[in-house]
C-alpha positions as semicolon CSV with decimal commas, in nm:
position;residue;x (nm);y (nm);z (nm)
1;M;0,467;4,468;-2,765
2;S;0,679;4,223;-2,567
3;Y;0,587;3,862;-2,508
4;T;0,537;3,939;-2,139
5;D;0,287;4,215;-2,217
6;Q;0,097;3,986;-2,451
7;F;0,088;3,719;-2,182
8;E;-0,043;3,967;-1,926
9;Q;-0,315;4,085;-2,164
10;K;-0,416;3,729;-2,236
11;D;-0,440;3,659;-1,864
12;E;-0,666;3,957;-1,809
13;K;-0,921;3,849;-2,069
14;R;-1,244;3,720;-1,927
15;M;-1,279;3,346;-1,978
16;S;-1,607;3,162;-2,010
17;F;-1,707;2,876;-1,784
18;F;-1,614;2,620;-2,049
19;D;-1,281;2,794;-2,109
20;H;-1,205;2,749;-1,741
21;L;-1,302;2,383;-1,761
22;E;-1,076;2,332;-2,062
23;E;-0,789;2,505;-1,887
24;L;-0,846;2,297;-1,574
25;R;-0,849;1,980;-1,784
26;K;-0,506;2,064;-1,924
27;H;-0,360;2,118;-1,579
28;L;-0,517;1,795;-1,450
29;I;-0,382;1,596;-1,744
30;R;-0,028;1,731;-1,696
31;S;-0,053;1,662;-1,322
32;A;-0,174;1,306;-1,382
33;I;0,112;1,244;-1,626
34;A;0,366;1,364;-1,368
35;V;0,219;1,135;-1,100
36;V;0,213;0,835;-1,336
37;V;0,572;0,890;-1,453
38;L;0,703;0,916;-1,096
39;A;0,485;0,623;-0,987
40;L;0,640;0,410;-1,262
41;A;0,985;0,518;-1,147
42;A;0,897;0,419;-0,790
43;F;0,755;0,088;-0,915
44;S;1,095;-0,003;-1,062
45;F;1,270;0,053;-0,726
46;K;1,067;-0,211;-0,542
47;G;1,346;-0,324;-0,311
48;F;1,440;0,023;-0,194
49;I;1,081;0,145;-0,158
50;F;0,964;-0,153;0,047
51;D;1,272;-0,270;0,238
52;D;1,424;0,070;0,317
53;I;1,111;0,287;0,346
54;I;0,778;0,109;0,383
55;L;0,887;-0,180;0,606
56;A;1,158;0,012;0,791
57;P;0,930;0,119;1,082
58;K;0,880;-0,249;1,173
59;N;1,252;-0,303;1,234
60;L;1,434;-0,235;1,561
61;D;1,711;-0,035;1,388
62;F;1,464;0,226;1,262
63;L;1,583;0,581;1,334
64;T;1,293;0,666;1,566
65;Y;1,343;0,356;1,782
66;R;1,717;0,420;1,806
67;F;1,635;0,776;1,916
68;F;1,404;0,640;2,186
69;C;1,681;0,410;2,310
70;K;1,927;0,698;2,313
71;L;1,688;0,896;2,531
72;G;1,652;0,597;2,762
73;E;2,029;0,566;2,796
74;T;2,073;0,937;2,861
75;Y;1,785;0,974;3,107
76;S;1,735;0,673;3,331
77;F;1,370;0,757;3,405
78;L;1,299;0,714;3,031
79;G;1,455;0,369;3,016
80;G;1,123;0,215;2,920
81;L;1,135;0,393;2,585
82;C;1,401;0,160;2,448
83;I;1,235;-0,094;2,217
84;E;1,366;-0,448;2,258
85;Q;1,135;-0,633;2,020
86;I;0,867;-0,578;1,757
87;G;0,565;-0,783;1,859
88;F;0,418;-0,853;1,517
89;T;0,492;-0,984;1,169
90;V;0,358;-0,859;0,838
91;A;0,191;-1,124;0,624
92;N;0,011;-1,143;0,292
93;I;-0,301;-1,357;0,265
94;D;-0,432;-1,258;-0,081
95;M;-0,314;-1,408;-0,409
96;T;-0,282;-1,065;-0,569
97;G;-0,207;-0,886;-0,242
98;Q;0,162;-0,814;-0,287
99;F;0,127;-0,703;-0,648
100;M;-0,169;-0,474;-0,571
101;Q;0,012;-0,320;-0,273
102;H;0,315;-0,268;-0,494
103;L;0,091;-0,071;-0,731
104;S;-0,074;0,132;-0,454
105;V;0,256;0,218;-0,283
106;S;0,399;0,327;-0,619
107;L;0,098;0,555;-0,668
108;Y;0,142;0,705;-0,320
109;A;0,510;0,762;-0,394
110;G;0,422;0,924;-0,725
111;I;0,180;1,165;-0,555
112;I;0,431;1,259;-0,284
113;L;0,722;1,308;-0,525
114;A;0,508;1,502;-0,772
115;F;0,356;1,727;-0,507
116;P;0,570;2,035;-0,588
117;Y;0,473;2,003;-0,953
118;L;0,106;1,958;-0,859
119;A;0,129;2,278;-0,654
120;F;0,292;2,450;-0,952
121;E;0,007;2,344;-1,182
122;L;-0,242;2,475;-0,926
123;W;-0,057;2,807;-0,924
124;L;-0,067;2,825;-1,305
125;F;-0,442;2,767;-1,296
126;I;-0,528;3,037;-1,041
127;K;-0,262;3,289;-1,149
128;P;-0,463;3,444;-1,439
129;A;-0,746;3,530;-1,196
130;L;-0,514;3,735;-0,975
131;H;-0,417;4,099;-1,006
132;V;-0,054;4,198;-1,039
133;K;-0,027;4,290;-0,668
134;E;-0,188;3,961;-0,569
135;R;0,057;3,770;-0,785
136;K;0,348;3,943;-0,620
137;A;0,202;3,875;-0,275
138;A;0,164;3,506;-0,362
139;S;0,516;3,469;-0,501
140;G;0,692;3,171;-0,349
141;M;0,361;2,996;-0,290
142;V;0,474;2,673;-0,457
143;F;0,792;2,666;-0,249
144;Y;0,617;2,718;0,084
145;I;0,336;2,473;0,005
146;S;0,593;2,209;-0,091
147;I;0,812;2,266;0,215
148;L;0,515;2,242;0,452
149;F;0,390;1,926;0,281
150;F;0,725;1,749;0,303
151;M;0,766;1,856;0,666
152;G;0,429;1,695;0,737
153;V;0,524;1,379;0,547
154;L;0,848;1,347;0,746
155;F;0,662;1,407;1,072
156;G;0,405;1,143;0,983
157;Y;0,673;0,893;0,881
158;Y;0,922;0,940;1,166
159;A;0,689;1,036;1,452
160;L;0,328;0,929;1,398
161;A;0,376;0,604;1,208
162;P;0,637;0,439;1,437
163;V;0,440;0,513;1,754
164;S;0,113;0,386;1,607
165;I;0,264;0,082;1,436
166;L;0,457;-0,018;1,745
167;F;0,161;0,020;1,982
168;L;-0,112;-0,130;1,766
169;G;0,108;-0,400;1,615
170;S;0,240;-0,514;1,953
171;Y;-0,082;-0,485;2,155
172;Q;-0,216;-0,819;2,276
173;V;-0,527;-0,916;2,467
174;S;-0,359;-1,247;2,547
175;A;-0,020;-1,409;2,499
176;E;-0,206;-1,689;2,323
177;V;-0,295;-1,459;2,034
178;A;-0,010;-1,373;1,796
179;N;-0,022;-1,056;1,588
180;Q;0,007;-1,120;1,216
181;I;-0,071;-0,791;1,045
182;T;-0,178;-0,805;0,682
183;L;0,035;-0,616;0,434
184;R;-0,269;-0,418;0,323
185;S;-0,350;-0,308;0,680
186;Y;0,011;-0,212;0,751
187;I;0,051;-0,005;0,434
188;G;-0,294;0,150;0,477
189;T;-0,208;0,270;0,829
190;L;0,133;0,402;0,725
191;S;0,017;0,580;0,408
192;T;-0,288;0,735;0,575
193;M;-0,084;0,893;0,854
194;V;0,193;1,014;0,624
195;L;-0,034;1,173;0,364
196;A;-0,274;1,314;0,625
197;A;0,014;1,475;0,816
198;G;0,146;1,625;0,491
199;L;-0,190;1,787;0,417
200;I;-0,247;1,900;0,777
201;F;0,081;2,090;0,768
202;E;-0,069;2,312;0,496
203;L;-0,281;2,487;0,762
204;P;-0,070;2,809;0,762
205;M;-0,102;2,837;0,383
206;L;-0,478;2,784;0,407
207;A;-0,496;3,059;0,670
208;Y;-0,292;3,287;0,444
209;F;-0,531;3,253;0,150
210;L;-0,840;3,287;0,369
211;A;-0,693;3,604;0,516
212;R;-0,616;3,737;0,168
213;V;-0,984;3,713;0,073
214;N;-1,100;3,849;0,411
215;L;-1,265;3,528;0,526
216;V;-1,067;3,511;0,851
217;N;-0,879;3,757;1,069
218;S;-0,639;3,725;1,361
219;A;-0,898;3,847;1,613
220;F;-1,137;3,568;1,509
221;L;-0,864;3,303;1,536
222;K;-0,758;3,426;1,881
223;K;-1,114;3,440;2,006
224;N;-1,179;3,081;1,899
225;R;-0,863;2,924;2,041
226;R;-1,062;2,700;2,277
227;L;-1,283;2,578;1,994
228;A;-0,970;2,520;1,785
229;V;-0,831;2,296;2,061
230;V;-1,143;2,077;2,045
231;V;-1,139;2,069;1,664
232;N;-0,767;1,986;1,663
233;M;-0,823;1,692;1,896
234;I;-1,109;1,566;1,677
235;V;-0,897;1,596;1,362
236;A;-0,606;1,422;1,534
237;A;-0,838;1,139;1,643
238;V;-0,976;1,098;1,290
239;I;-0,647;1,085;1,100
240;T;-0,464;0,865;1,350
241;P;-0,541;0,511;1,466
242;S;-0,724;0,445;1,789
243;D;-0,424;0,475;2,021
244;V;-0,411;0,782;2,244
245;G;-0,036;0,832;2,195
246;S;-0,068;0,897;1,822
247;M;-0,361;1,131;1,877
248;I;-0,168;1,340;2,129
249;L;0,141;1,335;1,909
250;M;-0,061;1,465;1,612
251;S;-0,241;1,727;1,818
252;I;0,086;1,895;1,924
253;P;0,189;2,015;1,574
254;L;-0,175;2,106;1,508
255;F;-0,168;2,347;1,803
256;I;0,165;2,488;1,683
257;L;0,039;2,525;1,327
258;Y;-0,269;2,705;1,452
259;E;-0,054;2,959;1,637
260;I;0,166;2,999;1,328
261;S;-0,150;3,058;1,126
262;I;-0,243;3,344;1,358
263;L;0,098;3,504;1,298
264;V;0,058;3,456;0,922
265;V;-0,286;3,623;0,927
266;K;-0,146;3,911;1,134
267;R;0,123;3,966;0,873
268;V;-0,136;3,976;0,597
269;E;-0,336;4,231;0,794
270;R;-0,030;4,450;0,852
271;K;0,057;4,447;0,484
272;R;-0,302;4,530;0,390
273;A;-0,310;4,820;0,636
274;A;0,021;4,953;0,504
275;A;-0,104;4,931;0,145
276;E;-0,422;5,118;0,235
277;L;-0,219;5,400;0,396
278;N;-0,002;5,435;0,085
279;E;-0,303;5,465;-0,147
């Protein structure tokens, strides 16, 4: 008997509740180790992480702001998009503030960098519970989950974060009141939008798995489009700051992802129907 056959037989054995807990513990430990290792690596690149990534959206030469200016130069009616100054400074007011934010940013970086491996560990955990056909159908899951997550992270960093940071950081009720944003507030806003956008972009994968277990179908998703619009706006309002621009900007990909999810569910249904005909 080959090693592969032995592995398949082992997977098919029924595991007790405590066996599942033990297996889950192993995957969680390996995942935690991966996050810690990458977080330590990020911790050692303090200058690059903070100057070139974290604090970049507060500088006029940030890619998004240069893109806005390019639009303003190309189309005169969009001239107001060009950013001429950043109306706030980032300050630290706590004795341990900078060190603690260095730790938290390193942890965020570790989670983001380790995400493909975390998805792989998740796949290893659920794989034994799947049949051979289900495993084949879910092949490439780690790749697609990772791609969608990083697309969301990039969207949050280059689209959501600059708009929100610029608006909220520059907003003034009076010229007499200067904006001095705390480092903790700045990093909290940036990290929340980036990580939230990364997770939101997993909507098509969530729809895929729900369709695989017959919890949703394309007809249901189409019928509830109007409700989805309301829910999308609520979600966008929750994960973005209080400015309307960020909420609208987040709602656009949510609408697109919802429509993509309908197409994904349709594909699952077509494959299921084809499989039933061949049986």
